[in-house]
N, C-alpha and C positions, 0 to 999 in steps of 0.2 A: 504494500500500500504506500503510494507516494505521499508527500507532505500535504499537497492540496486535497487529496482524497481523505486523508486523516483529519484535516481541519474541518472539512465539510461534515464528516462523520461526527466529530465532536460537537459541532454546532447543532446538528440535527438531534443528537442525543440530549444536549443541554435544553433545547427547545422542548423536546418531549418530556423531560423531567419537570420543567416549569409547567407544562400543560397538565401533567398528572397531578402536580401539587395544586394547581388552580382548581381542577375538578374535585379533588379530595376536600378542599376547604369550601367550595360551593355546596357540596353535598352536606357537609357539617353545618354550614350556615342555614341551609334549608331545613335540616332536621330541627334546629332550634326554632326557625320561623313557623314550622308546622306544629311544634309541641307547645310553645309558650301560650298561644291563644287558647289551646285546650286547657292548660292550667288556669287561664283566666276564667274560663267557663266554670270549672270546678270550684275555683276560689269564690266566684260570684254566687254559685249555688250553695256553698258552705255558709254564706252570710245569712241564709234563711233557716239554718239548722238551730235547734235549741242548744243552750249551754249545758255542759261544758264542751260538747262536740264541736260547736261553732268555733270557739277559741282555739281548740287543738288543731282543727283542720286549717283554719286561716293561718296560724303560725307555721304550719307545715308547708302550705302553698306559698307563702311569702319566701320561705327559705329555698324551696325548689326553684321558684322563679328567679331569685337573686343568683343562685348558683348557675342556672342555665344561662342567664344573661351575661354574667361576668366571666364564667369559665369556658363557655362554648360559643355563644352568639357573637360577642364582641371580637374575640380573637379570630374566629372563623371568617367574620365579615372583613376585617382588616387584611387577613392573609389572602382571601379570595380576590380582593381588589388589588393587592400588591402583585400577586402572580398574574392576574389578568393584565395589569398595566405592563408587566415585564413582557408578556406575550405580544401586546400591541407595540411595545418598543422594538421587539425583535422583528415584527412584521407590520411596519407603519402603513403599508399600502391598504390594510384592512379599513383604515379610517376613511378611505375614499369610497368604500362600498356601502350601498344603501342598507343592506341587512345589518352591518355592524353598527351603523349610526342608529338604527332602530333598536338594536339590542342594547346599546349604551343608554338609550332613553328609557328602556325597561329597567335596566340596572339602576338608573337614577330613581325611578319609581319604587323599585324594591328597597333602596336605601331609605326613602321617605317612609315606606311601610315599616321597615326595621326600626327607625327612630320613633315612629308612632307606637309601636309595641313597647318600647322603653317608656314612653309617656304613660301608657296604660298601666304598665308594671308599677311605676312610681305612684300613680293615683291609688291603685289597689293596696299598695303597701301602706299608704296613708289612710286607708279606710274609706276612700271615695269610690263609690260604685255608680258610675255614670251609665253603664250599659247593662242590658239584660243578658242572661246567658244565651238567649236566641240570637241577639245582635252580635255577640262575640263568636257564636258558631258561624255566622255569615262572614264576619271579619276573618275568620280562620281560612276561608276559601280564597281570599285574595292572593295569598302566597302561591296557591295552586295555579291560578291564572298567570301569575308572573313566571312560574316554572315552565308551564306549557309554552308560553310565548317565547321565552328565551331559548328553550331547547329546540323548538321548531325552527327558529331563526338560525341557530348555529348549525343544525344538521342540514336543513334545506338550503340555507344561504339565499333565501328568497323572501322579499318583503310582502308577497301576496299569499303564498301557500300557508304561512303561519296563521293567517287570519281564519282560514277554514278550521284549523285545529282548535283555535281558541273559541271560535263561535260554537263549535260542537261541544266544547267543554262547558261553555256558559249555558247552553241549552240543557245539557246533562245536569249541571249544578242547579238550575231553576227547577227541573223536574224532581231532583232529589230533595231540595228544600221544600217544595210543595208536598211531596210525600211525607216528609218529616212533620210538617205542620198538620197534615190530615191525621197521621198516626197520633200526634200529640192531642189533637182535638178529640179523637175517639177515646184515647186513654183518659182524658179529663172527664168526658161524658160518662164513661163506664165507672170512673171513680165516684162521680157525683151520684150516679144511680145506685151504687153499692152503699153509699153512706145514707141514702134516703130510706133504705130498707130496714 
């Protein structure tokens, strides 16, 4: 192997290592983005429990949210962005492509979502319950929409095809949420009927 071939090989392997690290930290970041709103739901529902169950559960959810936020979500977010920036530095021509510009817009939206989860976490730790558990369940689905959009853009490298995937996801999400509401209404109706007897 001559010097030029060896240099190209090293550059390709370095690029692939950075790409692997970027993917690992994106997955870790999304794991947190999927899990923390679910903890918000449980935290909010725990607020309706009787004492001492309420205090015990809320203390546990505060601890879990803080650890998830500080030990996983913040580092994973920073490292995903760092390795993504390195990949763009190594291939700056991506910035001229429509799919990458749209992907970066979604990443900016994802960062806003991430920061907003931090705001909700802070409010819940202070005992402020602005959202119902149902609203937080809906909030939890936003990360899924970002994930679908970003993955479709990266894989297809097309600014149109991703739209069909995301639209399909939104239709599916609306159907699922409608089904959840119907089941909840049936459950509440059955519960009301059983208490009347």
